ROVOTI-318717 format. One line per field, with one value per residue: x, z, y of N, C-alpha, C in turn. Coordinates in steps of 0.1 Angstrom, whole numbers, plus 5000, padded with zeros to 4 digits. Atoms other than C-alpha are relative to their C-alpha. Layout:
N
n.u = [X;...]
n.w = [Z;...]
n.v = [Y;...]
ca.u = [X;...]
ca.w = [Z;...]
ca.v = [Y;...]
c.u = [X;...]
c.w = [Z;...]
c.v = [Y;...]
***
This chain:
308
n.u = [5002;4988;4989;5003;4998;4985;4994;5004;4992;4986;5000;5001;4987;4991;5004;4996;4985;4994;4996;5007;5013;4998;4996;5012;5009;4994;5002;5014;5004;4993;5008;5013;4997;4997;5012;5008;4994;5002;5014;5002;4995;5009;5012;4997;4995;5011;5005;5014;5007;5007;5005;4998;4985;4992;4990;4990;4995;4989;4987;4996;4995;5011;4997;4995;5010;5000;4987;4999;4993;5002;4987;4998;5002;4988;4995;4999;4996;4988;4988;4994;4991;4988;5000;4988;4990;5000;4987;4996;4993;5005;4992;5007;5005;5012;4998;4999;5014;5007;4994;5005;5014;5001;4995;5009;5010;5014;5003;5002;5013;5011;5000;4989;4993;5001;4997;4989;5005;5002;4987;4995;5007;4996;4987;5000;5007;4991;4991;5006;4996;4986;4996;5004;4992;4986;5000;5000;4987;4991;5003;4996;4985;4993;4996;4987;4993;4998;5012;5000;5013;5009;5007;5009;5011;5008;5006;5011;5011;5006;5006;5009;5009;4994;4999;4990;4987;4996;4997;4987;4990;4998;4992;4987;4994;4997;4989;4988;4996;4994;4987;4990;4998;4994;4986;4994;4998;4992;5005;5013;5001;5008;5014;5003;4999;5012;5012;5008;5000;4994;4986;4995;4990;5007;5006;4988;4994;5010;5000;4988;5001;5010;4994;5009;4992;4985;4996;5011;4996;5004;5013;5011;5003;5007;5013;5008;5003;5010;5012;5007;5004;5012;5011;5004;5010;5012;5008;5007;5010;5011;5007;5007;5007;5014;5005;5000;5010;5013;5001;4988;4997;4987;4993;4996;4995;5012;5003;4990;5003;5012;4998;4992;5009;5009;4993;4996;4986;4991;5003;4993;4986;4996;5003;4988;4998;4992;5007;5003;5014;4999;5013;5012;4999;5004;5014;4999;5005;4989;4996;5008;4991;4990;4995;5003;4989;4994;5008;5011;4995;4998;5013;5005;4992;5005;5013;4998;4995;5010;5010;4995]
n.w = [4986;4992;5002;4992;4985;4998;5001;4987;4988;5001;4997;4986;4994;5003;4991;4987;4999;5004;4988;5001;4993;4986;4995;5000;4990;4987;5000;4998;4986;4991;5001;4993;4986;4996;5001;4988;4988;5000;4997;4985;4992;5002;4993;4986;4997;5002;4988;5000;4989;4991;4989;5001;4999;5011;4995;5010;4997;5008;4996;4997;5013;5009;5011;4996;4992;4986;4994;4989;5004;4990;4995;4986;4991;4996;5011;4998;5013;4998;5000;5014;5002;4993;4987;4997;4991;4986;4997;4987;4993;5005;4994;4988;4990;4994;4992;5009;5004;4990;4998;5011;4998;4989;5004;5010;4994;5004;4992;4986;4999;5000;4989;4991;4997;5011;4995;5007;5010;5012;5005;5006;5013;5010;5004;5010;5012;5007;5009;5013;5009;5001;5010;5013;5004;5002;5013;5011;5000;5006;5014;5006;4999;5010;5012;4997;4990;4988;4993;4995;4995;5010;5001;4989;5003;5011;4995;4991;5008;5007;4991;4992;5006;5001;4987;4992;5006;4997;4986;4998;5007;4992;4989;5005;5004;4987;4993;5007;4997;4987;5000;5007;4994;4987;4999;4990;5007;4992;4986;5000;5010;5012;4996;4992;5009;5009;4992;5002;4989;5006;5002;5014;5002;5001;5013;5010;4999;5006;5014;5005;4997;5009;5014;5008;5011;4997;4993;4993;4996;4987;5001;5003;4987;4992;5006;4997;4986;4998;5006;4991;4987;5003;5003;4988;4993;5008;4999;4987;4999;5010;4996;4986;4998;5001;4988;4989;5003;4997;4986;4992;4995;4998;5012;5000;5013;5009;5005;5011;5012;5006;5006;5013;5010;5006;5007;5013;5003;4991;5000;5011;4998;4989;5002;5001;5014;5008;5009;4993;5002;4998;5000;4995;4986;5000;5005;5015;5003;5005;4992;5003;5001;5010;5006;5015;5009;5006;5010;4994;4995;5011;5005;4991;5002;5012;4997;4992;5008;5009;4992;4998]
n.v = [4997;5005;4990;4988;5003;5000;4986;4993;5005;4995;4986;4999;5005;4989;4989;5003;5001;4987;4991;4986;5001;5001;4987;4992;5004;4996;4985;4998;5003;4990;4988;5002;4999;4986;4992;5004;4994;4986;4998;5003;4989;4989;5001;4999;4987;4991;4994;5001;4993;5008;4993;4985;4997;5005;5010;5003;5014;5003;4998;4986;4994;4997;4991;4987;4993;5005;4998;4991;4988;4990;4994;5003;4989;4994;4992;4985;4993;4992;5008;5001;4989;5001;4992;4992;5006;4996;4998;5005;4989;4986;4990;4993;5009;4995;4988;4988;4997;4993;4986;4992;4996;4991;4988;4994;4991;5004;5012;4996;4994;5010;5009;4997;5012;5009;5013;5007;5008;4992;4997;5012;5002;4990;5004;5011;4995;4991;5007;5002;4989;4999;5010;4995;4989;5005;5007;4991;4994;5010;5000;4987;4999;5008;4992;4995;5009;4991;4996;4986;4995;4999;5013;5001;4991;5005;5012;4996;4995;5011;5009;4993;4991;4987;4993;5006;4998;4986;4999;5006;4992;4988;5004;5003;4987;4993;5007;4998;4986;4999;5008;4992;4987;5002;4997;5009;5012;5009;5001;5007;5010;4996;5001;4988;4988;5000;4999;5012;5010;5012;4999;5000;5010;5013;5000;5001;5014;5010;4999;5006;5015;5005;4999;4993;4995;5001;4988;4994;4986;4997;4993;5010;5005;4990;4999;5012;4999;4989;5004;5010;4994;4993;5009;5006;4991;4998;5013;5001;4989;5002;5012;4998;4987;5001;5006;4991;4989;5004;5005;4999;5013;5005;5004;5014;5005;5001;4986;4997;5009;4995;4988;5003;5007;4990;4990;5005;4997;5008;5014;5008;4999;5009;5014;5009;5006;4992;4991;4988;4995;4986;4992;5007;5006;5015;5001;4997;4986;4991;4989;4987;4989;5003;4988;5000;5003;4989;4995;4992;4988;4992;4995;4991;4988;4994;4994;4988;4990;4996;4992;4987]
ca.u = [4699;4729;4753;4735;4736;4774;4781;4761;4779;4813;4804;4794;4826;4846;4828;4835;4872;4878;4899;4882;4849;4863;4878;4846;4826;4850;4848;4811;4808;4833;4814;4782;4797;4811;4778;4760;4785;4782;4744;4747;4770;4748;4718;4736;4749;4715;4701;4665;4640;4628;4606;4611;4650;4676;4697;4729;4738;4767;4804;4822;4836;4806;4803;4815;4782;4789;4825;4834;4843;4835;4862;4877;4871;4907;4912;4924;4926;4953;4976;4982;5002;5038;5044;5069;5100;5099;5130;5149;5168;5155;5174;5151;5137;5106;5122;5130;5094;5080;5104;5093;5056;5063;5083;5056;5034;5004;5006;5009;4977;4958;4969;4991;5001;5008;5005;5035;5014;5005;5042;5051;5024;5035;5071;5062;5039;5067;5087;5063;5066;5103;5107;5087;5108;5141;5131;5124;5157;5176;5159;5166;5203;5211;5215;5245;5255;5250;5224;5218;5191;5175;5168;5153;5131;5119;5112;5091;5070;5065;5054;5035;5005;5012;5003;5024;5053;5052;5052;5082;5101;5095;5109;5139;5147;5145;5168;5193;5193;5199;5227;5245;5241;5254;5288;5294;5307;5332;5311;5278;5268;5250;5216;5218;5229;5200;5175;5163;5154;5162;5199;5214;5243;5220;5202;5236;5249;5216;5218;5254;5248;5217;5238;5213;5240;5278;5280;5258;5258;5255;5226;5207;5208;5197;5168;5156;5158;5139;5113;5106;5105;5079;5059;5058;5041;5018;5007;4998;4981;4960;4950;4940;4928;4893;4889;4898;4875;4845;4853;4878;4883;4914;4940;4945;4960;4925;4920;4952;4943;4908;4920;4945;4918;4896;4924;4929;4964;4977;4959;4973;5008;5008;4996;5020;5019;5042;5016;5007;4970;4968;4939;4916;4908;4898;4862;4874;4864;4884;4902;4880;4910;4927;4948;4938;4959;4983;4959;4930;4953;4963;4927;4918;4947;4936;4901;4913;4933;4904;4881;4905]
ca.w = [4463;4476;4460;4476;4511;4507;4497;4528;4552;4538;4541;4577;4585;4568;4589;4621;4614;4602;4627;4614;4626;4660;4663;4652;4676;4705;4695;4694;4728;4743;4730;4742;4776;4777;4766;4793;4819;4809;4810;4845;4857;4841;4857;4891;4889;4882;4908;4918;4940;4971;4997;4983;4985;4959;4965;4946;4943;4919;4921;4933;4898;4881;4854;4855;4871;4902;4908;4940;4928;4960;4973;5006;5036;5043;5009;5012;4982;4999;5001;4963;4968;4980;5016;5027;5044;5082;5094;5123;5130;5126;5132;5161;5192;5214;5236;5207;5194;5227;5229;5194;5204;5237;5219;5192;5199;5180;5199;5233;5226;5221;5250;5281;5286;5258;5269;5261;5241;5217;5214;5206;5179;5163;5163;5145;5120;5111;5095;5066;5052;5060;5039;5010;5010;5012;4983;4961;4972;4962;4928;4922;4933;4906;4880;4896;4921;4949;4975;4981;4996;4962;4960;4995;4985;4953;4971;4998;4972;4954;4984;5005;4998;4988;5023;5041;5017;5022;5060;5058;5033;5054;5084;5064;5050;5085;5100;5072;5077;5114;5107;5083;5102;5135;5146;5172;5149;5173;5205;5194;5174;5140;5156;5181;5155;5133;5162;5156;5180;5157;5154;5121;5126;5130;5098;5079;5093;5083;5048;5044;5060;5038;5007;4995;4973;4970;4982;5008;5015;5050;5039;5027;5062;5077;5052;5059;5097;5096;5073;5095;5126;5110;5097;5132;5147;5117;5118;5155;5152;5121;5136;5171;5165;5153;5184;5209;5191;5199;5234;5262;5265;5272;5244;5235;5207;5192;5189;5169;5146;5141;5133;5107;5091;5085;5072;5035;5034;5061;5056;5022;5031;5063;5048;5049;5011;4985;4962;4973;4978;4974;4985;5000;5035;5047;5036;5000;5003;4985;5003;5006;5010;4979;4963;4927;4898;4880;4851;4873;4890;4856;4845;4877;4872;4836;4848;4874;4848;4824;4851;4858]
ca.v = [4217;4197;4222;4252;4236;4230;4266;4279;4256;4267;4304;4300;4281;4309;4336;4318;4312;4348;4370;4402;4390;4382;4417;4434;4414;4422;4459;4458;4442;4466;4496;4482;4477;4512;4527;4507;4518;4554;4552;4537;4565;4591;4577;4574;4610;4626;4650;4646;4663;4646;4661;4696;4694;4690;4658;4651;4614;4617;4622;4654;4660;4675;4701;4737;4748;4727;4738;4757;4792;4811;4835;4825;4847;4854;4870;4906;4929;4950;4921;4923;4955;4956;4968;4994;4984;4985;5001;4985;5017;5053;5085;5095;5080;5085;5110;5133;5129;5139;5169;5180;5180;5198;5225;5231;5261;5247;5214;5231;5250;5218;5196;5200;5164;5138;5101;5078;5055;5083;5092;5056;5054;5086;5075;5043;5061;5086;5058;5055;5091;5090;5058;5073;5105;5086;5063;5093;5109;5078;5078;5115;5112;5088;5116;5133;5106;5132;5139;5176;5197;5200;5163;5165;5194;5177;5144;5161;5178;5146;5126;5151;5173;5209;5223;5198;5202;5240;5236;5213;5235;5266;5248;5236;5271;5286;5259;5264;5302;5299;5273;5296;5328;5313;5326;5299;5272;5258;5261;5246;5216;5216;5207;5236;5261;5251;5253;5218;5189;5160;5153;5163;5140;5110;5118;5122;5089;5071;5084;5073;5038;5033;5041;5066;5081;5080;5116;5132;5169;5183;5205;5175;5160;5193;5196;5161;5165;5198;5184;5153;5175;5198;5169;5154;5185;5190;5153;5155;5189;5180;5146;5158;5194;5184;5162;5189;5214;5193;5179;5181;5144;5124;5120;5083;5063;5057;5095;5098;5069;5083;5117;5103;5082;5113;5135;5131;5146;5122;5089;5078;5089;5068;5036;5006;5000;5013;5028;5063;5074;5111;5134;5108;5096;5061;5067;5074;5111;5137;5165;5196;5218;5207;5234;5244;5233;5256;5258;5270;5295;5308;5311;5329;5354;5360;5366;5392;5410;5410;5424;5452]
c.u = [5012;5011;4997;5002;5015;5006;4996;5008;5014;5001;4999;5013;5011;4998;5005;5015;5007;5004;4993;4987;5001;5003;4988;4990;5005;4998;4986;4996;5006;4992;4987;5002;5003;4987;4991;5005;4998;4986;4998;5005;4992;4988;5003;5003;4989;4995;4984;4994;4993;4996;5003;5015;5007;5011;5009;5006;5013;5014;5003;5004;4988;5004;5005;4990;5001;5014;5000;5008;4998;5014;5001;4999;5012;5006;5000;5005;5013;5012;5007;5011;5013;5000;5013;5009;4999;5014;5003;5007;4996;5009;4993;4996;4987;5002;5001;4986;4992;5005;4995;4986;4999;5005;4992;4990;4986;4996;4997;4987;4989;5000;5013;5009;4997;5003;5012;4996;4998;5014;5006;4993;5005;5014;5000;4994;5010;5010;4995;5003;5015;5005;4996;5009;5014;5001;5000;5014;5010;4998;5005;5015;5008;5006;5014;5008;5003;4987;5001;4986;4989;4993;4990;4987;4990;4992;4988;4988;4993;4991;4988;4990;5006;5001;5010;5014;5004;5004;5014;5011;5003;5009;5015;5008;5004;5011;5013;5005;5006;5014;5011;5004;5006;5015;5007;5002;5008;4994;4987;4999;4991;4985;4996;5001;4988;4987;4991;5001;5006;5015;5004;5010;4995;4994;5011;5005;4990;5001;5013;4999;4990;5004;4989;5007;5015;5005;4988;5004;4994;4986;4989;4995;4992;4986;4991;4996;4990;4987;4992;4996;4987;4989;4995;4989;4988;4991;4992;4990;4988;4991;4992;4993;4985;4993;4998;4991;4986;4998;5013;5004;5015;5006;5005;5005;4989;4996;5009;4997;4987;5002;5008;4991;4991;5007;5006;5015;5009;4997;5007;5015;5005;4996;5012;5003;5008;4993;4994;4986;5000;4986;4988;5002;4996;4987;5000;4994;5011;5002;4992;5009;5011;5003;4997;5012;5006;4991;4988;5005;5003;4987;4994;5008;4996;4987;5001;5005;4990;4990;5006;5000]
c.w = [5009;4998;5008;5014;5003;5000;5013;5012;4999;5003;5015;5007;4998;5010;5014;5002;4997;5012;5000;5007;5015;5006;5000;5011;5014;5001;5003;5014;5009;5000;5006;5015;5005;5000;5012;5013;5001;5003;5015;5008;4999;5008;5015;5004;4998;5014;4999;5012;5009;5012;5000;5000;4989;5005;4988;5004;4993;5006;5003;4987;4990;4989;5006;5010;5015;5007;5011;4996;5010;5005;5015;5008;5003;4989;5002;4988;5003;5000;4986;4999;5009;5012;5001;5009;5014;5005;5014;5008;4993;5006;5010;5010;5006;5008;4991;4994;5010;5002;4988;5002;5012;4995;4989;5006;4997;5009;5015;5002;5001;5013;5009;5002;4989;5006;4992;4989;4987;4993;4993;4987;4990;4995;4990;4987;4992;4991;4986;4991;4999;4989;4986;4995;4996;4987;4988;4999;4994;4985;4993;5001;4990;4989;5002;5010;5012;5006;5006;5005;4989;4998;5012;4998;4990;5005;5010;4993;4993;5009;5008;4992;4999;5014;5009;4995;5003;5014;5002;4994;5008;5012;4996;4996;5013;5007;4992;5002;5013;5000;4994;5006;5014;5000;5009;4994;5008;5014;5000;4989;4989;5004;5008;4992;4991;5007;4998;5013;4995;4997;4985;4997;4998;4986;4989;5001;4994;4985;4994;5002;4991;4986;4991;4987;5004;5007;5006;5006;5014;5000;4997;5013;5008;4994;5004;5015;5003;4994;5008;5013;4998;4997;5013;5007;4992;5000;5013;5000;4991;5005;5012;5001;4999;5013;5012;4997;5004;5015;5007;5006;5001;4986;5001;4986;4990;4995;4989;4988;4993;4993;4987;4990;4993;4994;4987;4997;5008;4998;4990;5002;5011;4999;4998;4986;4992;4991;5009;4997;5004;5001;5004;5014;5000;4995;4985;4997;4997;5011;4996;4999;4990;4992;4985;4992;4994;4989;5005;5006;4988;4994;5010;4999;4987;5002;5008;4991;4990;5007;5003;4987]
c.v = [4996;5010;5013;4998;5000;5013;5008;4996;5005;5015;5002;4996;5011;5012;4997;5000;5013;5008;5014;5000;5000;5014;5009;4997;5004;5015;5004;4998;5010;5013;4999;5001;5014;5009;4997;5005;5015;5004;4998;5011;5012;4999;5001;5014;5011;5005;4999;5007;4990;5008;5015;5004;4994;4991;4997;4987;4997;5003;5015;5007;5001;5009;5013;5007;4995;5002;5011;5012;5011;5005;4997;5013;5008;5008;5015;5006;5008;4992;4999;5011;4997;5009;5007;4993;5006;5002;4995;5011;5013;5010;5009;4990;5007;5012;5013;5003;5008;5014;5009;5005;5010;5014;5007;5009;4995;4988;5004;5007;4990;4992;5003;4987;4989;4986;4993;4991;5007;5004;4988;4998;5010;4998;4989;5005;5009;4992;4999;5012;5001;4990;5005;5012;4995;4992;5010;5007;4991;5000;5013;5002;4992;5008;5005;4993;5009;5004;5014;5004;5001;4987;4998;5008;4994;4987;5003;5005;4989;4991;5006;5009;5014;5008;4994;5002;5015;5002;4995;5008;5013;4997;4998;5013;5008;4993;5003;5015;5002;4993;5008;5013;4999;5002;4991;4986;4990;4997;4991;4990;5005;5001;5013;5012;5001;5002;4989;4991;4987;5002;4999;4989;4986;4998;4998;4986;4990;5000;4994;4984;4993;5001;5007;5006;4999;5012;5006;5013;5002;5007;4991;4994;5010;5002;4988;5000;5011;4996;4989;5006;5008;4991;4993;5009;5002;4987;5000;5011;4997;4988;5002;5013;4998;4993;5009;5012;4996;4996;5002;4987;4997;4996;4986;4997;4999;5014;5003;4992;5005;5013;4999;4994;5010;5012;4995;5002;4991;4985;4992;5000;4990;4986;4992;4995;5010;5010;5012;5005;5014;5006;4993;4994;4985;4997;5003;5014;5009;5011;5012;5012;4998;5013;4999;4997;5012;5006;5009;5013;5010;5006;5011;5014;5007;5007;5013;5011;5005;5009;5014;5009]
***
């Protein structure tokens, strides 16, 4: 019995003096304290119902379900798109815009007097189709390093709707014919010989200073000036004609903006963003006067021949 007691005492003394036991004891106590602390935090961060309402007593850093994922009010989807460049200098002014409207037969049939605020708004809006056309002209001129009337014609057809492009090209061809058939080359300027209001020289200088191409033809400036002049009168007529058909009210800037918003061929082209919206108005309605595609025209022609 004495020997058994001596062995037990020695074993206890060895267990007390062993560093491994100290480490394991410390680890156990630490883990117990951590588990106790986590249970305390978990208990303190629980939500409970009191008086019919949900109360949150825990920290702000909860689970994924409690994160704030709401979209801010100032978020605008349109801001994701790149905006068009606003020109500091354009090859026309408000006086020329007003003169173009007064000289247009269709515009004179609508209204006798055009307020200055409407002229200012129209002059500002004309920058956007002008920038769109010029960007396409610069891209097309890279092939031969020359800007001619053909690049202007192609760019107008790419940017504008078929009906607007036809109106602009008809005006450009008419102006070029008058310019070449005039016999008073030394007495009259290019603008007067072409029968235009916009200055051809200003458009030519703008194309050169903007470095649209290393070579700019005179006919290119004439085509661009005639196209923008025709677009000015077409824009005003299409935007304001529905208003004057229904009422004889006063023409204001709001009337012009409302007419543009309801015209599918104008609204997308006059937006301040680089991407082009074709054939839809501000209400996302398609253009009712959309021209048929070449395939449909071909099918219609084949049907007519078959009927004959």
